[in-house]
MITITOR-567784 format. One record per residue (C-alpha): residue in one letter; residue number from 1; x, y, z. Coordinates in nm, 4 decimals, decimal comma, padded with zeros to 6 digits. Each point is the difference from the previous one (the first is absolute). Layout:
<pts>
res|n|px|py|pz
a|NUM|X|Y|Z
...
</pts>
This chain:
<pts>
res|n|px|py|pz
m|1|-09,0061|02,4698|10,6632
e|2|-00,1285|-00,3044|-00,1861
y|3|00,2089|-00,2114|-00,2369
r|4|-00,0816|-00,2278|-00,2930
m|5|00,1901|-00,2288|-00,2342
l|6|00,0740|00,1428|-00,3432
g|7|-00,1338|-00,2638|-00,2355
t|8|00,2339|-00,2996|-00,0282
s|9|00,3141|00,2052|00,0657
g|10|00,0437|-00,1121|00,3600
i|11|00,0336|00,3679|00,0935
e|12|-00,2205|00,1511|00,2698
v|13|-00,0996|00,3638|-00,0436
s|14|-00,1819|00,2569|00,2096
v|15|-00,3613|00,0571|-00,1029
i|16|00,0742|00,3723|-00,0164
g|17|00,2895|00,0741|-00,2294
m|18|00,1881|00,3264|-00,0340
g|19|-00,0529|00,1483|-00,3449
c|20|00,2957|00,2221|-00,0886
w|21|-00,1207|00,1733|-00,3155
p|22|-00,1123|00,3285|00,1658
m|23|00,3388|00,0657|00,1574
a|24|00,1579|-00,0012|-00,3472
g|25|-00,1460|00,3478|-00,0486
v|26|-00,1351|-00,0564|-00,3516
g|27|-00,3586|00,1218|-00,0220
w|28|-00,0012|00,0917|00,3684
t|29|00,0926|00,3193|00,1805
g|30|00,1265|00,0870|00,3466
i|31|00,2273|-00,3042|00,0180
d|32|00,2690|00,0206|00,2651
d|33|00,2703|-00,2677|00,0057
d|34|00,0436|00,0173|00,3764
q|35|-00,3725|-00,0521|00,0546
s|36|-00,0090|-00,2812|-00,2556
l|37|00,2912|-00,1713|00,1711
a|38|-00,1728|00,0397|00,3361
a|39|-00,3143|-00,1523|-00,1536
l|40|00,1959|-00,3016|-00,1196
k|41|00,1588|-00,0501|00,3412
t|42|-00,3413|00,0303|00,1660
a|43|-00,1332|-00,2663|-00,2363
i|44|00,2793|-00,2380|00,0982
d|45|-00,0476|00,0739|00,3709
q|46|-00,3741|-00,0673|-00,0347
g|47|00,0537|-00,3449|-00,1504
i|48|-00,0303|00,0742|-00,3701
t|49|00,2398|-00,2373|-00,1744
l|50|-00,1076|00,0475|-00,3634
i|51|00,1637|00,3074|-00,1524
d|52|-00,0819|00,0555|-00,3656
t|53|00,1912|00,2312|-00,2312
a|54|00,1044|00,0034|-00,3666
y|55|00,2838|00,0907|-00,2330
m|56|-00,2054|00,2870|-00,1476
y|57|-00,1232|00,1468|00,3291
g|58|00,1728|00,3314|-00,0508
q|59|00,1982|00,1288|-00,2936
n|60|00,3236|-00,1183|00,1613
g|61|-00,1051|-00,2794|00,2316
e|62|-00,0937|00,2295|00,2869
s|63|-00,2369|-00,2528|00,1561
e|64|00,2417|-00,2936|-00,0090
r|65|00,2765|00,2159|00,1496
l|66|-00,2231|00,1034|00,2909
v|67|-00,1058|-00,3583|00,0610
a|68|00,3676|-00,1005|00,0161
k|69|00,0570|00,2446|00,2850
a|70|-00,3042|-00,1224|00,1904
i|71|00,0826|-00,3714|-00,0170
a|72|00,3779|00,0225|00,0401
e|73|-00,0042|-00,1424|00,3534
c|74|-00,2870|-00,2469|-00,0414
r|75|00,0283|-00,1349|-00,3556
e|76|-00,0642|-00,3626|00,0978
q|77|-00,3296|00,0927|00,1683
i|78|-00,1362|00,1643|-00,3133
v|79|-00,1799|-00,1458|-00,3000
l|80|00,1507|00,2366|-00,2532
a|81|-00,2018|00,0315|-00,3192
t|82|00,0993|00,2014|-00,3028
k|83|-00,0925|00,0028|-00,3680
c|84|00,1529|00,0083|-00,3446
g|85|-00,1210|00,0688|-00,3516
l|86|-00,0787|00,3720|00,0250
h|87|00,2577|00,2768|-00,0223
w|88|00,0167|00,3702|-00,0701
e|89|00,1387|00,1634|-00,3106
g|90|-00,0330|00,3652|00,0887
d|91|-00,3654|00,0442|00,0889
l|92|-00,1082|-00,3055|-00,1982
m|93|-00,0742|-00,3280|00,1751
i|94|00,1266|-00,2874|-00,2146
r|95|-00,1144|-00,3629|00,0199
d|96|00,2848|-00,2404|-00,0652
s|97|00,0001|-00,3500|00,1481
s|98|00,2727|-00,1353|-00,2251
r|99|00,2692|-00,2199|00,1519
s|100|00,2733|00,2604|-00,0399
q|101|-00,2064|00,2787|00,1556
i|102|-00,1155|-00,2130|00,2932
l|103|00,3536|-00,1090|00,0836
k|104|00,1206|00,3595|-00,0253
e|105|-00,2766|00,1251|00,2297
f|106|00,0501|-00,2860|00,2435
e|107|00,3668|00,0767|00,0537
e|108|-00,0756|00,3692|00,0421
s|109|-00,2772|-00,0775|00,2508
l|110|00,2402|-00,2143|00,2021
r|111|00,2444|00,2902|00,0176
r|112|-00,2680|00,2501|00,0941
l|113|-00,1487|-00,2314|00,2627
n|114|00,3445|-00,0961|00,1319
t|115|-00,0865|-00,3692|00,0005
d|116|00,1100|-00,3117|-00,1823
y|117|-00,3456|-00,1528|-00,0453
v|118|-00,3654|00,0981|-00,0403
d|119|-00,2776|-00,1923|00,1728
l|120|-00,2731|00,0700|-00,2563
y|121|00,0962|00,1165|-00,3482
q|122|-00,2932|00,1108|-00,2127
v|123|-00,0573|00,0936|-00,3627
h|124|-00,1587|00,3428|00,0308
a|125|-00,2298|-00,0151|-00,3027
f|126|-00,0651|-00,2058|-00,3099
d|127|00,2313|00,0883|-00,2885
e|128|-00,1641|-00,0870|-00,3316
k|129|00,3313|00,0391|-00,1869
t|130|00,1795|-00,2726|00,1964
p|131|-00,1108|-00,3655|-00,0031
i|132|-00,1240|-00,1086|00,3409
q|133|00,2249|-00,3049|-00,0287
e|134|00,3099|00,2206|-00,0125
t|135|-00,1099|00,1974|00,3047
a|136|-00,1015|-00,3065|00,2009
e|137|00,3152|-00,1964|-00,0765
t|138|00,2146|00,2945|00,1057
l|139|-00,1658|00,0123|00,3421
a|140|00,0144|-00,3792|00,0266
e|141|00,3753|00,0242|-00,0513
l|142|00,0331|00,2548|00,2817
l|143|-00,2054|-00,2300|00,2223
s|144|00,2145|-00,3040|-00,0772
e|145|00,3138|00,2023|00,0755
g|146|-00,1376|00,0940|00,3434
k|147|00,0001|00,3699|-00,0813
i|148|-00,3749|00,0222|00,0559
r|149|-00,2243|-00,2089|00,2244
a|150|-00,3320|00,0368|-00,1802
i|151|-00,1375|00,1173|-00,3342
g|152|-00,2914|00,2354|-00,0442
v|153|-00,1771|00,1989|-00,2672
s|154|-00,1989|00,3198|00,0243
n|155|-00,2923|00,1146|-00,2122
y|156|-00,0112|-00,3302|-00,1933
d|157|-00,3338|-00,1542|-00,0958
s|158|-00,0721|-00,3692|00,0505
d|159|00,0910|-00,1007|-00,3576
q|160|00,3348|00,1741|00,0309
m|161|00,0560|-00,1732|00,3326
k|162|-00,0765|-00,3407|-00,1519
e|163|00,2542|00,0598|-00,2770
f|164|00,2611|00,1224|00,2490
a|165|-00,0500|-00,3059|00,2198
r|166|00,0905|-00,2293|-00,2914
y|167|00,3614|00,1167|00,0294
a|168|00,0533|00,0967|00,3643
p|169|-00,1496|-00,0466|00,3465
l|170|-00,2450|00,2810|00,0705
h|171|-00,0564|00,0853|00,3640
s|172|-00,1985|00,3249|-00,0060
n|173|-00,1820|00,2653|-00,1973
q|174|-00,0373|00,3636|00,1007
p|175|-00,3192|00,1583|-00,1376
p|176|-00,1966|00,3085|00,1036
y|177|-00,2934|-00,0876|00,2243
n|178|-00,2337|00,1853|00,2347
i|179|-00,3718|00,0365|00,0665
l|180|-00,0391|00,2045|-00,3196
m|181|00,2370|-00,1950|-00,2249
r|182|-00,1137|-00,3613|00,0220
e|183|00,0631|-00,1258|-00,3532
i|184|00,2445|-00,2666|00,1190
e|185|-00,2863|-00,1833|00,1720
l|186|-00,1347|-00,1089|-00,3407
d|187|00,2943|-00,2038|-00,1252
l|188|00,3425|00,0881|00,1388
l|189|-00,0740|-00,0689|00,3668
p|190|-00,1700|-00,3370|-00,0637
h|191|00,2971|-00,1009|-00,2174
c|192|00,2476|00,0944|00,2734
q|193|-00,2013|-00,1916|00,2588
a|194|-00,0152|-00,3088|-00,2215
e|195|00,3754|00,0088|-00,0671
n|196|00,1014|00,1087|00,3534
v|197|00,1572|00,3209|-00,1253
g|198|00,0302|00,2769|00,2575
v|199|-00,1822|00,3260|-00,0637
v|200|00,1613|00,3163|00,1327
t|201|-00,2333|00,2866|-00,0778
y|202|00,0817|00,3665|-00,0444
w|203|-00,2222|00,3073|00,0325
p|204|-00,2164|-00,1345|00,2883
l|205|-00,0884|00,3653|00,0713
y|206|00,0335|00,1081|-00,3635
r|207|00,2639|00,2658|00,0584
g|208|-00,1822|00,1347|00,3060
l|209|-00,3405|00,0362|-00,1629
l|210|-00,1574|-00,2651|00,2238
t|211|00,1134|00,1708|00,3185
g|212|-00,2773|00,2536|-00,0562
k|213|00,2273|00,2936|00,0805
y|214|-00,0041|00,1445|-00,3513
g|215|-00,3390|00,1640|-00,0215
r|216|-00,1508|00,2303|-00,2595
g|217|00,2160|00,3083|-00,0420
h|218|00,3228|-00,1602|00,1171
k|219|00,2941|00,1576|-00,1800
f|220|00,2943|-00,2220|-00,0788
p|221|00,3297|00,1868|-00,0426
d|222|00,1547|00,0435|-00,3423
g|223|00,1876|-00,3112|-00,1015
d|224|-00,2403|-00,2402|00,1718
s|225|-00,1268|-00,2451|-00,2616
r|226|-00,3373|-00,0285|00,1733
i|227|-00,0996|00,3464|-00,1238
d|228|-00,1235|-00,1361|-00,3324
n|229|-00,1262|-00,3341|00,1274
p|230|-00,3773|-00,0107|-00,0597
h|231|-00,0549|-00,2127|00,3109
f|232|00,1050|00,2996|00,2115
n|233|-00,2415|00,2397|-00,1669
g|234|-00,3633|00,0622|-00,0804
s|235|-00,2803|-00,2508|00,0232
s|236|00,2411|-00,2938|00,0309
l|237|00,1482|00,1484|00,3160
d|238|-00,3492|00,0790|00,1355
a|239|-00,1089|-00,3616|-00,0483
t|240|00,3119|-00,1318|00,1725
l|241|-00,0429|00,2325|00,2971
e|242|-00,3621|-00,1120|00,0310
m|243|00,1151|-00,3631|00,0004
l|244|00,2565|00,0696|00,2709
e|245|-00,2689|00,1576|00,2166
q|246|-00,1917|-00,3269|-00,0226
i|247|00,3103|-00,1824|00,1202
r|248|00,0688|00,2439|00,2845
p|249|-00,2490|-00,1554|00,2500
i|250|00,1668|-00,3385|-00,0497
a|251|00,3403|00,1556|00,0650
e|252|-00,1286|00,1725|00,3135
a|253|-00,1497|-00,3261|00,1271
c|254|00,3471|-00,1544|-00,0321
n|255|00,1641|00,3043|00,1579
k|256|00,2030|00,0475|-00,3175
s|257|00,0326|00,2669|-00,2679
v|258|-00,1684|-00,0334|-00,3372
a|259|00,3415|-00,0476|-00,1604
q|260|00,0926|-00,2810|00,2387
t|261|-00,3341|-00,1672|-00,0629
v|262|00,0425|00,0206|-00,3763
i|263|00,3503|-00,1498|00,0214
n|264|-00,1251|-00,2789|00,2275
w|265|-00,2785|-00,0870|-00,2441
t|266|00,2478|-00,0128|-00,2873
a|267|00,2662|-00,2027|00,1810
n|268|-00,2536|-00,2599|00,1112
q|269|-00,1570|-00,0783|-00,3360
p|270|00,0460|-00,3641|-00,1021
g|271|00,3275|-00,0495|-00,1837
i|272|00,1671|00,3214|00,1119
t|273|00,3403|-00,0499|00,1622
a|274|00,0966|00,3569|00,0870
a|275|-00,0932|00,3616|-00,0660
l|276|00,2682|00,2558|-00,0767
c|277|-00,0612|00,3312|00,1739
g|278|00,2105|00,2931|-00,1118
a|279|00,1108|00,2444|00,2658
t|280|00,2532|00,2786|00,0364
r|281|-00,0628|00,0895|00,3648
p|282|00,0453|-00,2142|00,3129
e|283|-00,3482|00,0838|00,1278
h|284|-00,1556|-00,1267|-00,3224
v|285|00,1825|-00,3312|00,0359
a|286|-00,1242|-00,0369|00,3571
q|287|-00,3554|00,0579|-00,1199
n|288|00,0364|-00,2584|-00,2780
v|289|00,1283|-00,2628|00,2407
e|290|-00,3184|00,0373|00,2050
a|291|-00,1984|-00,1153|-00,3032
v|292|00,0760|-00,3654|00,0815
g|293|00,0007|-00,2189|00,3091
w|294|-00,3798|00,0100|00,0207
h|295|-00,2828|-00,1196|-00,2217
l|296|-00,3197|00,1376|-00,1434
s|297|-00,3044|-00,2225|00,0390
e|298|-00,1422|-00,1678|-00,3081
a|299|-00,2962|00,2368|00,0146
q|300|00,2321|00,3007|00,0122
m|301|00,2051|-00,1356|-00,2913
q|302|-00,3186|-00,0388|-00,2033
s|303|-00,1222|00,3469|00,0926
i|304|00,3239|00,1560|-00,1206
a|305|-00,0172|-00,2007|-00,3215
g|306|-00,3590|00,1149|-00,0458
a|307|00,0941|00,3642|00,0435
a|308|00,2775|-00,0418|-00,2564
k|309|-00,2316|-00,1776|-00,2451
a|310|-00,2565|00,2761|00,0305
r|311|00,2755|00,2560|-00,0659
t|312|00,1148|-00,1700|-00,3211
e|313|-00,3541|-00,0294|-00,1291
k|314|-00,0586|00,3764|00,0148
</pts>
């Protein structure tokens, strides 16, 4: 495993992080708590220190509760990241980053996680109804009290980050990023590099699409939110599969899978601190870990970028 510093936080994190959204069971099927717990323990055994969850991962905190079980005997070795600002009201996802809601969620997360501090506390998404100043100052207060070690945001753009940073230290942002979704390269990533803000990306494999295992005709079970996702259907899927076939020879030359090669490319882009890989099975974690500890050549990096560029231009 490789490790990098998370912005100016003074915290070192594994380049591969454990994304704990899938094990919450919302939008996914076939989730087994025992297997998810085994996946978390495998991640820890394989050197993954960054474990990322959230208050709203599960209708009743299922993800945070599982994480608590996994880290019970090794809490001090883990960079525990969770998020606030999104919660469920029935089947509705509500954005609320007000001071009162954040403090309520924080205390509940501590109970679920069976800990008295959080290493990286992140605002899950921008809340247009709450002033950024109120949100930022609330997290700054938790930081000054020693209840959290670092402050992050997720899904914020650069202007929102600049406003947030007026009122609180900002150590990281968590945006989506992969070879198909590269929008952050235009503005957000350069801003984070200039301000030494860590970037912890999610969706490096875009919910499994970039593994190449979901070909034409694949049937997702009822309840899987990928059923209606246009990227998993029709001409969009065909174009992605064609792109992955162009990447396959590079993967084979490195003696790696296409998925591992795609993760490696993503994790080694300038400005990227870590890539969160979701997994609910131990074998999937082991495969993700093999995505780092080696490097693509500059020519291979450019070839992959070229294949992705050609895909987006179709």
